[in-house]
C-alpha positions in Angstrom: -0.4 7.2 2.9 -0.7 3.2 2.7 -3.8 1.7 1.0 -5.7 -1.2 2.8 -7.0 -4.3 1.2 -10.4 -3.9 -0.6 -10.2 0.1 -1.2 -11.0 1.5 -4.6 -9.8 4.7 -5.9 -11.0 6.1 -8.9 -8.1 8.7 -9.8 -7.6 10.6 -13.2 -4.0 9.8 -15.1 -3.2 13.5 -13.6 -3.6 12.4 -10.1 -1.9 9.1 -10.6 1.0 10.8 -12.1 1.2 13.2 -9.2 0.9 10.4 -6.7 3.9 8.5 -8.5 5.9 11.8 -8.3 5.2 12.4 -4.7 5.9 8.9 -3.4 9.4 9.0 -5.6 10.1 12.2 -4.0 9.5 11.3 -0.7 11.0 7.9 -0.7 7.6 6.4 0.4 7.5 2.7 -1.0 4.6 3.3 -3.6 1.2 2.1 -4.0 0.6 2.4 -7.7 -2.9 2.5 -9.2 -2.8 1.1 -12.9 -5.4 1.4 -15.8 -6.7 -1.1 -18.2 -5.5 -4.0 -16.4 -1.9 -3.2 -16.3 -0.3 -3.2 -12.8 3.1 -1.7 -12.2 5.4 -2.1 -9.2 8.5 0.1 -8.5 11.3 -2.6 -7.7 14.9 -2.3 -7.7 14.8 1.2 -9.2 12.9 0.5 -12.2 9.2 -0.5 -13.6 8.3 -3.9 -14.0 5.0 -5.7 -15.1 3.4 -7.7 -12.4 3.6 -11.0 -14.4 7.2 -10.7 -13.6 7.0 -10.3 -9.8 8.3 -12.8 -7.8 6.2 -14.4 -4.6 7.3 -11.9 -2.5 4.8 -9.4 -4.1 1.1 -9.5 -3.6 -1.9 -7.6 -5.0 -4.6 -5.9 -2.7 -7.9 -5.7 -4.3 -9.3 -7.1 -7.3 -7.3 -6.7 -10.6 -10.0 -3.8 -11.7 -9.1 -1.9 -8.8 -5.1 -1.8 -9.9 -3.6 -2.0 -6.7 0.0 -3.7 -6.4 2.1 -3.3 -3.5 5.3 -5.4 -2.2 4.6 -7.5 0.7 7.3 -5.9 2.9 8.6 -2.5 3.1 12.5 -1.5 3.6 14.1 -2.5 7.1 17.8 -2.5 6.7 19.7 -4.0 9.2 19.3 -2.4 12.7 18.0 1.0 11.2 15.1 2.1 9.5 14.4 5.4 8.0 11.6 7.2 6.4 13.7 10.2 5.1 17.0 11.8 5.8 15.6 13.7 8.9 14.8 10.8 10.8 16.6 7.7 12.1 15.4 4.4 13.9 17.8 2.2 15.9 17.7 -1.0 17.6 18.9 -0.6 21.2 18.2 -3.8 22.9 16.9 -6.8 21.0 14.2 -9.0 22.8 15.6 -11.3 25.5 14.1 -14.6 24.1 12.3 -15.9 21.1 8.7 -16.4 20.5 9.3 -20.0 19.7 11.5 -22.5 21.4 14.0 -24.8 19.5 11.6 -27.8 20.5 8.4 -26.2 19.5 10.3 -25.6 16.0 11.4 -29.1 16.0 7.9 -30.8 16.7 6.4 -28.8 13.9 9.3 -29.8 11.6 9.1 -33.3 12.5 13.0 -33.3 13.5 14.1 -35.9 15.9 17.9 -35.2 15.8 20.1 -32.4 17.1 22.3 -31.9 14.2 20.0 -29.1 12.9 19.4 -27.4 16.2 21.8 -24.2 15.2 20.0 -24.0 12.1 16.6 -24.1 13.5 17.8 -21.5 16.3 19.0 -19.1 13.4 15.6 -19.7 11.3 13.5 -18.9 14.5 15.4 -15.5 15.1 15.3 -14.8 11.0 11.2 -15.7 11.0 10.7 -13.4 14.0 12.6 -10.5 12.2 10.6 -11.1 9.0 7.2 -11.2 10.8 8.3 -7.9 12.5 9.0 -6.3 9.2 6.0 -7.5 7.8 3.8 -6.4 10.8 5.8 -3.2 11.6 5.3 -4.2 15.2 7.9 -5.7 17.6 6.7 -9.0 18.9 8.3 -9.1 22.3 10.0 -6.4 24.6 12.5 -4.5 22.8 14.0 -1.0 23.2 14.3 1.3 20.3 15.5 5.0 19.7 13.9 7.2 17.1 15.6 10.2 16.1 14.2 13.3 14.8 15.6 16.2 13.3 14.2 19.5 13.5 10.7 18.5 14.9 7.8 20.8 13.8 5.0 19.5 15.3 3.4 18.8 19.1 3.4 15.0 17.8 5.8 12.4 16.7 4.7 9.1 15.3 6.7 6.3 16.0 7.7 4.0 12.8 7.8 0.9 14.8 5.9 -0.4 17.6 3.7 -0.4 19.5 5.5 1.5 22.1 4.6 0.5 25.5 6.5 3.1 27.5 8.9 5.8 27.1 12.3 5.5 28.6 13.7 8.9 27.9 13.6 11.9 25.5 16.9 13.7 24.7 16.9 17.1 22.9 20.0 18.5 21.4 20.3 22.1 20.7 22.4 23.7 17.8 25.5 23.8 19.9 25.2 20.3 20.4 24.2 20.4 24.0 21.9 17.5 25.1 18.9 17.9 27.7 16.7 15.3 29.0 13.0 16.3 28.8 11.1 16.0 31.8 8.4 13.4 31.7 5.8 15.7 32.3 6.4 17.5 29.0 5.2 14.6 27.0 3.2 11.6 26.9 2.5 8.3 24.8 -0.8 8.1 22.8 -3.2 5.4 24.0 -2.4 2.9 21.1 1.4 3.7 21.6 1.9 4.9 18.2 2.9 8.7 19.0 4.5 10.8 21.3 2.3 13.8 22.3 4.2 17.0 23.4 2.8 19.8 25.5 4.9 22.4 23.3 6.6 21.6 20.2 10.4 20.8 21.0 12.6 23.8 20.3 15.7 21.7 19.5 17.8 20.7 16.5 16.9 17.1 17.2 15.3 14.8 19.6 16.1 11.2 20.5 13.0 8.9 21.8 14.1 5.9 23.3 10.9 3.7 24.1 10.1 0.0 24.8 8.0 -1.8 22.3 6.0 -5.0 22.1 3.1 -6.5 21.1 3.1 -9.2 24.1 4.9 -9.0 27.1 6.1 -12.7 26.5 6.0 -15.8 24.4 2.9 -17.2 26.2 0.6 -13.9 25.5 1.8 -13.7 21.9 -1.2 -14.6 19.3 -1.2 -18.2 18.1 -1.4 -17.1 14.8 1.8 -15.0 14.4 3.5 -18.2 16.2 1.9 -20.3 13.4 3.2 -18.1 10.5 6.5 -17.9 12.1 6.6 -21.9 11.9 5.5 -21.8 8.5 8.3 -19.6 7.5 10.7 -21.6 9.2 9.9 -24.9 7.3 10.1 -22.7 4.1 13.7 -21.7 5.1 14.9 -24.9 6.0 13.3 -26.8 2.8 15.2 -24.1 0.7 18.4 -23.5 2.3 19.9 -21.3 -0.9 19.2 -17.5 -0.9 16.7 -15.5 0.5 13.3 -17.1 1.3 10.3 -14.8 1.1 7.2 -15.2 3.2 5.2 -17.7 2.1 1.4 -17.2 1.7 0.8 -19.3 4.5 2.5 -16.9 6.8 1.1 -14.1 5.3 -2.2 -15.3 5.9 -1.7 -15.6 9.5 -0.1 -12.3 9.9 -2.5 -10.3 7.7 -5.1 -9.7 10.7 -2.6 -8.4 12.8 -0.6 -6.2 10.3 -0.4 -2.5 11.0 -2.2 -0.4 8.2 -1.4 3.3 7.6 -3.9 5.8 6.0 
């Protein structure tokens, strides 16, 4: 459960301790209520006071509400997992980027071609960072989400929104694979879940699907593109180390960020 901005929760110390224990046990990025103006964030396997946080962390709500969360959740390379029973893998990357080199250079006021390769990499990096923050694919791409021992008639996709399901392959305990008929499942209206007629009786299922916010760069919201431009500018200005999302980008992305309850 992630908590949206402005949400107020009055929890007892016992409830807070239980919440922290549950989140650590399930490897869910923690949203930690704090008391008496003390705000803590679990980062790099240790508790640190929020005055030591870098700019890549932001607080939601007023200080009195005691809500501190990281701005970006774990997304490692081509895979992202909620726990040891799920696996998300990128199958096909988007065919193009939301911004062209010419658009980025115009914003950066670069008139030469010496940095074209650097700008190209920065565009791809800013798109990936935006997707991490928004938890959504910006342009069409193919993902495969594998779930071991499914026990419900619905499977929530951790990265979307899904536009269509390419295939669902079920694997039994003997390792035999079987492609499910398309009439045994459907995609939810918002593209966040796969709904099955019956709970799959298999060792694991692999859901391959197409996901995107927009069909092409022309239909992608202008605010998202603007956020990418601000991040690109920050990356080119600070060329050493990892550059966190600047506040300008966060402000642009926030209206489109996918929040869970």
